[in-house]
Backbone bond lengths (Angstrom), bond angles and torsions (degrees), N, CA, C in turn:
res aa  C-N    CA-C-N  psi(-1)  N-CA   C-N-CA  omega(-1)  CA-C   N-CA-C  phi
1 X - - - 1.438 - - 1.537 112.48 -
2 X 1.331 117.02 -38.15 1.428 120.81 177.18 1.504 112.25 -63.88
3 X 1.325 117.49 -39.73 1.444 122.72 -179.39 1.547 110.19 -67.21
4 X 1.308 117.84 -39.41 1.464 122.14 175.88 1.506 110.68 -62.10
5 X 1.333 116.21 -47.34 1.449 122.42 179.87 1.527 110.10 -60.65
6 X 1.361 116.57 -41.88 1.452 119.83 -178.04 1.544 110.50 -57.83
7 X 1.328 118.51 -38.85 1.440 121.23 -179.90 1.520 113.88 -62.15
8 X 1.315 117.72 -18.20 1.457 120.46 -177.89 1.545 111.55 -87.13
9 X 1.323 116.76 -10.02 1.492 120.15 -179.24 1.498 108.17 -86.02
10 X 1.340 114.84 132.47 1.450 121.54 178.04 1.518 111.54 -108.21
11 X 1.316 114.91 146.54 1.471 117.44 -179.44 1.510 111.35 -64.22
12 X 1.341 117.26 144.64 1.438 128.90 179.89 1.502 113.60 71.42
13 X 1.336 118.29 8.93 1.464 122.69 173.09 1.516 109.93 -82.51
14 X 1.337 113.75 161.84 1.479 122.16 167.07 1.472 109.14 -100.95
15 X 1.392 117.69 117.06 1.449 121.34 -175.64 1.500 105.51 -120.01
16 X 1.335 114.92 135.06 1.475 121.23 179.71 1.498 112.43 -123.56
17 X 1.294 116.87 142.40 1.478 123.66 -178.52 1.550 106.25 -124.60
18 X 1.366 114.32 130.04 1.453 117.66 -177.17 1.518 112.87 -91.35
19 X 1.287 116.53 -156.20 1.449 123.42 -176.05 1.534 111.99 -75.70
20 X 1.307 116.74 155.41 1.449 124.51 177.50 1.520 112.78 47.43
21 X 1.354 114.01 50.06 1.481 118.72 -176.23 1.509 109.59 -136.86
22 X 1.313 119.67 59.69 1.440 120.72 179.75 1.523 114.89 -64.59
23 X 1.382 118.53 -34.78 1.415 119.93 -179.88 1.528 111.74 -67.93
24 X 1.367 120.91 -49.21 1.436 119.06 172.01 1.531 114.54 -58.60
25 X 1.305 116.45 -35.59 1.507 118.68 175.87 1.549 110.88 -61.85
26 X 1.314 115.15 -41.23 1.478 116.23 178.94 1.506 111.28 -67.88
27 X 1.356 116.29 -37.37 1.462 117.98 179.27 1.536 112.39 -66.78
28 X 1.296 117.28 -42.27 1.436 121.73 179.49 1.543 112.17 -63.64
29 X 1.347 114.44 -42.87 1.509 118.17 178.94 1.552 109.13 -67.59
30 X 1.286 117.50 -36.17 1.491 120.22 176.11 1.500 109.81 -60.50
31 X 1.370 117.13 -45.24 1.442 119.78 -179.90 1.508 113.18 -63.05
32 X 1.371 114.45 -39.41 1.451 117.41 -175.92 1.519 112.67 -68.34
33 X 1.355 117.94 -22.76 1.446 123.05 178.12 1.510 113.05 -93.59
34 X 1.341 116.39 -13.05 1.453 119.94 -174.73 1.516 112.68 -107.74
35 X 1.336 120.14 -63.45 1.450 121.04 -173.11 1.517 113.86 -128.26
36 X 1.346 118.08 -2.08 1.465 121.00 -177.83 1.538 111.96 -130.62
37 X 1.319 116.67 58.03 1.452 119.46 -172.63 1.552 112.12 -67.83
38 X 1.353 116.38 -18.92 1.469 117.38 -178.97 1.515 111.86 -102.54
39 X 1.336 117.33 13.15 1.440 120.32 174.65 1.520 109.83 -73.80
40 X 1.351 115.66 143.25 1.481 118.61 175.78 1.536 106.37 -92.28
41 X 1.335 114.76 118.87 1.469 120.24 -174.34 1.525 109.06 -106.77
42 X 1.318 116.79 125.04 1.459 123.02 174.96 1.493 109.66 -117.68
43 X 1.287 120.30 123.99 1.492 125.18 175.97 1.575 104.64 -126.50
44 X 1.291 112.73 118.20 1.495 119.11 -173.43 1.551 109.47 -57.44
45 X 1.325 114.96 130.55 1.436 124.29 175.12 1.528 114.74 73.21
46 X 1.347 116.82 2.65 1.509 120.14 178.78 1.555 106.13 -84.98
47 X 1.313 115.24 128.82 1.470 122.02 -174.80 1.503 110.79 -60.05
48 X 1.326 119.07 -31.44 1.431 122.16 -175.47 1.510 114.07 -93.97
49 X 1.301 117.16 -13.01 1.517 119.90 -170.48 1.525 112.38 -136.57
50 X 1.325 116.87 31.47 1.483 119.15 179.23 1.557 108.78 -135.50
51 X 1.311 116.73 100.23 1.447 120.97 -172.82 1.554 115.73 -79.22
52 X 1.325 115.12 -8.36 1.517 119.42 -175.15 1.530 110.75 -93.07
53 X 1.335 117.70 149.76 1.439 120.77 -172.79 1.518 112.15 -129.18
54 X 1.292 119.84 -6.41 1.464 122.43 -175.38 1.542 112.07 -118.58
55 X 1.306 113.76 49.03 1.449 117.71 178.84 1.507 115.50 78.76
56 X 1.309 118.97 -168.41 1.480 121.54 -174.70 1.533 112.96 -79.08
57 X 1.339 118.43 -15.19 1.480 119.13 -177.27 1.477 112.15 -59.37
58 X 1.307 119.08 -42.89 1.481 122.40 178.11 1.520 109.68 -55.71
59 X 1.342 115.59 -45.20 1.490 119.83 -179.31 1.539 109.58 -63.06
60 X 1.326 117.09 -45.44 1.498 118.14 -178.74 1.529 111.16 -67.44
61 X 1.300 119.18 -34.06 1.433 121.79 175.44 1.528 109.32 -63.79
62 X 1.338 115.90 -41.76 1.441 121.97 179.45 1.552 109.98 -61.07
63 X 1.350 116.35 -43.53 1.469 121.64 178.06 1.501 111.17 -63.96
64 X 1.299 117.20 -40.55 1.465 120.54 -176.98 1.513 112.43 -68.12
65 X 1.284 117.14 -19.38 1.460 121.61 174.80 1.535 111.23 -84.39
66 X 1.343 116.34 4.01 1.473 118.42 175.29 1.508 113.58 80.72
67 X 1.326 119.26 25.90 1.474 121.56 -169.58 1.509 113.01 -93.37
68 X 1.356 119.01 -5.21 1.460 119.68 -173.62 1.533 109.13 -103.63
69 X 1.264 117.32 123.44 1.503 122.65 179.42 1.525 112.39 -85.82
70 X 1.327 116.58 -36.09 1.476 121.72 -173.22 1.496 108.40 -144.40
71 X 1.372 113.40 132.68 1.452 120.36 177.08 1.519 108.82 -138.60
72 X 1.337 117.49 172.52 1.458 121.34 -175.25 1.544 108.62 -133.07
73 X 1.348 114.39 140.33 1.437 121.07 176.47 1.510 111.28 -135.31
74 X 1.314 113.81 157.38 1.476 120.28 170.82 1.488 106.83 -137.16
75 X 1.334 117.66 -172.04 1.464 121.89 179.77 1.475 113.43 -173.34
76 X 1.312 116.40 157.54 1.454 119.85 173.62 1.521 111.02 -65.10
77 X 1.325 115.27 -35.94 1.472 120.68 173.80 1.544 108.65 -134.06
78 X 1.348 113.92 142.87 1.463 120.99 172.55 1.517 105.77 -130.03
79 X 1.326 117.65 131.97 1.469 116.93 -179.66 1.483 112.45 -110.91
80 X 1.355 115.85 -179.26 1.496 122.90 -173.63 1.496 111.35 -63.80
81 X 1.328 118.42 -18.28 1.486 122.03 -177.96 1.508 111.93 -94.58
82 X 1.349 118.40 1.66 1.441 120.08 179.61 1.526 110.85 83.57
83 X 1.382 118.54 12.36 1.455 120.30 176.20 1.502 110.57 -78.68
84 X 1.322 117.87 146.47 1.457 123.67 178.45 1.505 112.18 -114.54
85 X 1.331 117.79 143.50 1.466 121.66 177.00 1.538 106.50 -127.35
86 X 1.344 113.74 115.82 1.463 119.36 170.73 1.466 111.50 -127.14
87 X 1.361 117.64 29.16 1.484 122.31 -176.22 1.555 108.51 -109.59
88 X 1.331 117.60 -68.37 1.450 120.40 -173.08 1.520 110.12 -146.50
89 X 1.357 116.55 148.64 1.477 122.08 168.93 1.551 103.41 -105.42
90 X 1.368 113.27 135.76 1.457 118.03 -177.47 1.512 111.56 95.27
91 X 1.302 118.04 -168.66 1.454 122.41 179.00 1.539 109.58 -64.28
92 X 1.309 115.80 138.60 1.463 119.22 -172.57 1.533 109.86 -64.30
93 X 1.321 118.16 -37.94 1.460 120.41 -179.72 1.511 114.65 -73.77
94 X 1.358 115.37 -26.12 1.481 120.70 179.60 1.514 107.45 -137.28
95 X 1.343 118.65 71.62 1.436 121.67 -176.08 1.545 111.85 -69.44
96 X 1.310 114.48 149.52 1.472 119.91 171.36 1.542 110.55 -84.83
97 X 1.376 115.75 -29.99 1.437 121.68 176.15 1.505 107.81 -137.92
98 X 1.345 116.75 134.36 1.464 120.48 172.89 1.521 107.80 -102.94
99 X 1.302 115.69 125.23 1.482 121.75 -177.66 1.522 109.47 -94.17
100 X 1.327 119.55 173.19 1.445 122.27 -170.17 1.522 115.86 -64.26
101 X 1.320 119.03 -27.33 1.432 121.35 -179.20 1.511 112.62 109.42
102 X 1.344 113.86 164.99 1.491 117.65 -167.78 1.511 115.46 -83.63
103 X 1.400 117.21 -29.20 1.475 122.91 -176.26 1.553 107.00 49.27
104 X 1.331 117.69 -124.38 1.467 118.64 -177.62 1.517 115.20 -95.04
105 X 1.373 117.15 8.95 1.454 117.20 -174.33 1.518 114.35 -63.70
106 X 1.371 120.77 -38.86 1.437 117.03 179.39 1.555 113.09 -60.11
107 X 1.301 116.04 -42.74 1.484 119.50 179.75 1.521 109.72 -65.90
108 X 1.301 119.10 -43.48 1.444 120.87 -176.69 1.518 111.56 -69.24
109 X 1.327 118.41 -29.00 1.476 122.96 177.31 1.547 109.82 -64.15
110 X 1.326 117.23 -27.50 1.478 121.80 178.74 1.516 112.36 -88.35
111 X 1.315 117.97 -32.88 1.483 120.24 -164.40 1.542 113.60 -101.45
112 X 1.345 117.67 -29.91 1.463 118.31 174.13 1.522 108.08 -68.52
113 X 1.341 117.25 136.66 1.459 118.23 -174.16 1.519 113.89 -66.04
114 X 1.321 116.80 -32.34 1.482 121.35 173.82 1.517 106.90 -138.30
115 X 1.334 113.75 140.95 1.485 120.60 176.82 1.514 108.26 -125.56
116 X 1.330 115.63 126.70 1.464 123.73 171.94 1.539 108.52 -98.44
117 X 1.332 116.79 122.82 1.441 120.78 174.94 1.507 110.23 -88.39
118 X 1.298 118.81 149.67 1.486 122.16 177.86 1.510 106.79 -143.37
119 X 1.324 113.72 151.27 1.445 122.26 177.07 1.504 109.63 -155.01
120 X 1.349 118.14 125.02 1.502 118.99 -177.46 1.538 111.82 -82.25
121 X 1.333 117.61 -9.93 1.442 122.42 173.72 1.531 109.11 -113.28
122 X 1.336 115.71 117.63 1.474 120.86 175.76 1.484 106.88 -107.86
123 X 1.353 116.56 97.93 1.447 121.73 -176.40 1.498 108.62 -149.03
124 X 1.358 118.12 165.02 1.494 119.05 178.63 1.539 114.32 -63.17
125 X 1.313 117.27 -19.68 1.491 117.92 179.59 1.501 110.49 -82.05
126 X 1.359 116.99 -24.05 1.461 121.74 179.41 1.542 109.34 -90.62
127 X 1.337 118.86 -38.71 1.458 122.50 -179.91 1.495 109.51 -108.80
128 X 1.324 116.95 96.04 1.465 124.41 -169.42 1.482 111.59 -106.64
129 X 1.308 116.02 161.77 1.465 121.62 176.57 1.493 111.62 -62.68
130 X 1.356 115.87 -47.13 1.459 120.70 174.56 1.533 109.23 -142.06
131 X 1.330 117.28 133.60 1.431 120.00 179.19 1.496 109.96 -65.72
132 X 1.343 117.20 154.22 1.450 122.97 178.93 1.518 111.22 -75.08
133 X 1.290 116.42 -25.08 1.475 122.40 -179.44 1.550 107.72 -149.94
134 X 1.320 116.23 128.63 1.481 118.54 179.75 1.519 107.77 -88.65
135 X 1.302 116.37 103.88 1.468 122.10 172.75 1.555 110.36 -79.57
136 X 1.322 113.50 -47.94 1.474 121.05 -176.90 1.537 106.89 -134.14
137 X 1.351 119.76 114.91 1.468 121.65 -177.85 1.500 110.24 -77.40
138 X 1.325 114.56 141.70 1.489 119.98 177.72 1.494 114.82 -72.84
139 X 1.331 117.70 -24.53 1.470 120.30 178.65 1.597 107.52 -145.41
140 X 1.301 113.47 164.77 1.455 118.71 -175.25 1.533 109.47 -137.26
141 X 1.278 115.09 168.45 1.484 121.93 173.82 1.525 108.73 -63.94
142 X 1.317 116.66 144.75 1.471 118.63 175.75 1.494 114.31 -57.51
143 X 1.313 117.98 -20.39 1.482 122.17 179.76 1.514 111.89 -77.90
144 X 1.326 117.54 -13.28 1.448 123.17 -179.81 1.536 112.17 -88.56
145 X 1.262 117.81 126.20 1.475 120.62 177.05 1.543 109.67 -68.70
146 X 1.309 114.67 120.89 1.437 119.73 -176.28 1.546 109.44 -152.67
147 X 1.263 115.57 112.04 1.500 120.28 -178.95 1.497 113.58 -85.28
148 X 1.336 115.66 -18.45 1.458 117.36 -174.46 1.541 114.91 -133.99
149 X 1.312 115.43 -163.01 1.442 120.98 179.34 1.531 108.44 155.32
150 X 1.363 114.79 -175.80 1.451 119.46 -176.66 1.525 111.64 -71.57
151 X 1.362 114.34 147.26 1.450 118.52 175.13 1.480 108.69 -122.87
152 X 1.372 119.21 -44.38 1.462 120.70 -177.93 1.508 109.17 -147.08
153 X 1.337 115.68 162.45 1.460 122.50 172.55 1.554 105.97 -125.27
154 X 1.310 115.96 129.11 1.462 123.29 179.73 1.522 110.50 -111.89
155 X 1.320 118.42 124.07 1.469 122.97 -178.64 1.532 107.65 -130.02
156 X 1.334 116.99 174.17 1.486 118.12 173.48 1.558 114.97 -66.15
157 X 1.306 116.43 -13.23 1.490 119.25 -179.13 1.501 115.36 -105.86
158 X 1.309 118.37 -29.91 1.442 119.01 -169.81 1.486 112.66 -164.42
159 X 1.335 115.86 174.98 1.478 124.21 170.08 1.548 107.56 -116.73
160 X 1.319 114.15 127.53 1.483 119.36 174.78 1.509 106.94 -107.43
161 X 1.298 117.15 149.64 1.451 121.90 179.03 1.545 108.09 -118.95
162 X 1.331 115.62 146.31 1.486 119.53 177.97 1.494 108.52 -92.94
163 X 1.348 115.71 118.23 1.467 121.47 178.58 1.544 106.21 -81.32
164 X 1.284 117.05 115.78 1.483 119.55 -176.40 1.517 113.29 -74.45
165 X 1.320 117.23 -16.33 1.437 119.09 176.81 1.481 112.35 -83.63
166 X 1.330 118.20 -51.22 1.461 123.46 175.71 1.509 114.27 -76.22
167 X 1.361 116.26 -19.98 1.446 123.60 -177.33 1.529 111.77 60.50
168 X 1.336 114.42 41.25 1.467 122.05 178.70 1.519 110.11 -136.44
169 X 1.302 113.68 159.04 1.493 119.72 175.01 1.503 109.17 -83.95
170 X 1.368 114.64 139.48 1.446 122.88 177.68 1.511 110.07 -130.36
171 X 1.275 117.15 155.95 1.479 120.64 178.64 1.545 109.02 -75.01
172 X 1.325 113.30 130.79 1.468 118.97 177.59 1.519 110.12 -103.99
173 X 1.345 118.12 -46.76 1.420 121.05 -179.63 1.567 110.33 -157.32
174 X 1.287 116.58 157.87 1.462 121.93 174.65 1.538 107.51 -112.54
175 X 1.311 113.59 143.90 1.498 118.21 -178.68 1.536 111.89 -70.99
176 X 1.323 117.16 156.69 1.473 119.36 178.88 1.498 113.60 -52.46
177 X 1.340 116.96 132.71 1.462 120.27 -179.26 1.489 116.38 85.83
178 X 1.373 117.97 -3.71 1.462 121.45 -177.04 1.534 104.73 -110.18
179 X 1.357 116.57 140.74 1.423 121.85 177.18 1.519 111.97 -97.77
180 X 1.328 116.86 159.09 1.431 122.04 176.37 1.537 110.06 -59.14
181 X 1.363 117.79 -39.73 1.443 120.61 178.50 1.563 111.78 -62.68
182 X 1.327 115.75 -38.00 1.497 116.63 176.59 1.486 112.06 -61.62
183 X 1.344 117.47 -42.42 1.454 121.01 -177.29 1.506 109.11 -66.16
184 X 1.345 117.28 -45.86 1.455 119.93 -178.91 1.509 110.64 -64.09
185 X 1.333 118.07 -39.03 1.443 120.89 179.39 1.508 112.91 -64.45
186 X 1.302 117.02 -26.14 1.464 123.70 -178.75 1.491 114.05 -91.54
187 X 1.397 116.59 1.73 1.452 121.91 -174.04 1.523 109.06 -118.02
188 X 1.286 119.12 133.05 1.440 123.54 -177.04 1.510 117.43 -83.05
189 X 1.315 116.65 15.64 1.456 119.66 178.79 1.540 105.41 -152.95
190 X 1.369 116.62 154.91 1.479 119.84 -177.52 1.529 109.38 -67.11
191 X 1.368 111.90 134.64 1.486 116.61 179.90 1.544 108.33 -97.85
192 X 1.305 114.19 123.94 1.474 119.86 168.72 1.485 109.84 -81.53
193 X 1.323 117.32 -170.95 1.407 122.97 -179.11 1.532 112.51 109.36
194 X 1.305 117.35 -169.71 1.466 118.94 -177.03 1.520 113.12 -64.20
195 X 1.383 115.40 142.22 1.462 120.95 179.84 1.550 110.63 -64.28
196 X 1.299 117.42 -34.94 1.462 122.10 175.34 1.549 107.41 -116.36
197 X 1.310 113.48 90.39 1.433 117.29 -176.00 1.533 112.27 -67.22
198 X 1.313 116.82 136.64 1.498 120.00 178.23 1.509 110.97 -66.69
199 X 1.298 116.63 162.24 1.461 123.71 178.43 1.542 108.90 -87.33
200 X 1.334 114.05 131.30 1.494 118.64 174.45 1.490 111.53 -56.67
201 X 1.321 122.54 128.39 1.456 119.74 175.81 1.524 110.99 -60.78
202 X 1.322 117.94 130.23 1.484 120.33 -179.59 1.518 110.12 -72.88
203 X 1.312 116.98 167.38 1.481 121.47 176.27 1.554 107.60 -62.16
204 X 1.331 114.34 145.04 1.495 118.31 175.67 1.544 109.00 -83.96
205 X 1.297 114.53 169.78 1.465 118.08 176.29 1.529 111.85 -60.36
206 X 1.318 115.64 -35.70 1.480 119.69 175.72 1.533 109.40 -63.23
207 X 1.344 116.93 -45.65 1.441 118.47 178.72 1.522 111.41 -56.87
208 X 1.336 116.94 -47.16 1.468 120.30 -175.93 1.562 111.01 -64.57
209 X 1.323 115.25 -36.87 1.455 118.05 -179.64 1.517 111.02 -65.37
210 X 1.342 116.21 -41.56 1.463 121.63 178.80 1.533 112.28 -67.70
211 X 1.351 115.72 -43.43 1.450 121.67 177.75 1.518 110.35 -59.38
212 X 1.313 117.20 -48.21 1.471 121.04 -172.74 1.525 111.80 -77.38
213 X 1.365 117.26 -13.69 1.440 121.21 -177.60 1.480 112.14 -105.75
214 X 1.365 118.03 -99.77 1.441 120.67 -173.72 1.521 115.10 -66.10
215 X 1.331 117.78 -32.40 1.457 118.27 178.65 1.527 112.04 -67.44
216 X 1.356 116.35 -43.82 1.454 119.47 176.25 1.487 111.21 -57.66
217 X 1.313 118.98 -41.94 1.448 122.26 -176.95 1.545 109.19 -64.59
218 X 1.351 115.39 -41.68 1.479 118.59 -177.82 1.521 110.29 -72.43
219 X 1.302 119.33 -41.27 1.452 122.42 179.50 1.536 112.17 -64.21
220 X 1.341 115.91 -32.48 1.452 119.84 -178.24 1.541 112.57 -66.02
221 X 1.329 119.55 -19.28 1.416 121.87 176.74 1.509 112.19 -64.54
222 X 1.320 116.15 -30.91 1.462 121.86 -177.60 1.528 113.11 -109.73
223 X 1.372 114.86 -32.75 1.454 120.04 -176.09 1.548 110.07 -128.49
224 X 1.339 118.79 70.86 1.438 120.63 -173.46 1.522 115.15 -61.70
225 X 1.322 116.09 -41.82 1.474 119.26 176.31 1.507 112.53 -62.14
226 X 1.289 117.48 -44.14 1.444 121.01 178.45 1.524 110.02 -60.72
227 X 1.333 116.18 -43.68 1.480 119.08 -177.15 1.533 110.82 -64.04
228 X 1.334 114.83 -34.95 1.513 119.85 -179.62 1.548 112.48 -69.94
229 X 1.356 115.88 -33.68 1.431 118.89 -169.65 1.487 116.83 -109.39
230 X 1.345 119.17 -21.78 1.495 120.72 -169.98 1.479 114.82 -89.74
231 X 1.363 118.49 -25.56 1.453 122.42 -175.36 1.476 111.40 -92.59
232 X 1.327 117.67 121.62 1.480 121.97 177.67 1.558 108.50 -66.10
233 X 1.269 114.77 146.79 1.448 120.11 175.99 1.542 110.51 -68.12
234 X 1.257 119.05 146.24 1.480 123.47 179.11 1.504 107.63 -64.15
């Protein structure tokens, strides 16, 4: 997942990573050491990659000025329209599960020029036909000013792409060793896209060396448990 995310980072862009996002952080750091050395990398609360000092307001002001090229979101539910739910599962007045809340995610979904969604669980309960509550809408009325929106979804099974014309998620590729049937069976809505989905290119040896070396060291400053458990030994 980190290698796929890294490929979405472009040199000289400003890329920001929010809270609870060690996989996007690893991907962005991989890109900065591989093909995007002049990208500006922001990782919230990371001592080496967080230029703001007065809480999150500075960051949100920065985003509202249109300064973020790429951002990352996740959600308790993601539906076929690219909508995110991080509020409640079940009826809003009587939820079965209360999720952490949206914080700045709705605003950032509109203002970052591109948003990559990620989810470490690819299952019908995570990828639903319609979210129970729309925290962040995948698309908006043409009358609404919106510079950004979803581009792709990265999971342990596949990469989904957001079709801007149909305003729906489609299958882009399946990861090595995963079948199209497995991905569809783990998704709570019909997947459009190619009948024979291509295979996601795996990480290169260079990718793995960077991830297991300097990226792991950097990620460990903010996510020590993730760094100890997520990176396979060389």
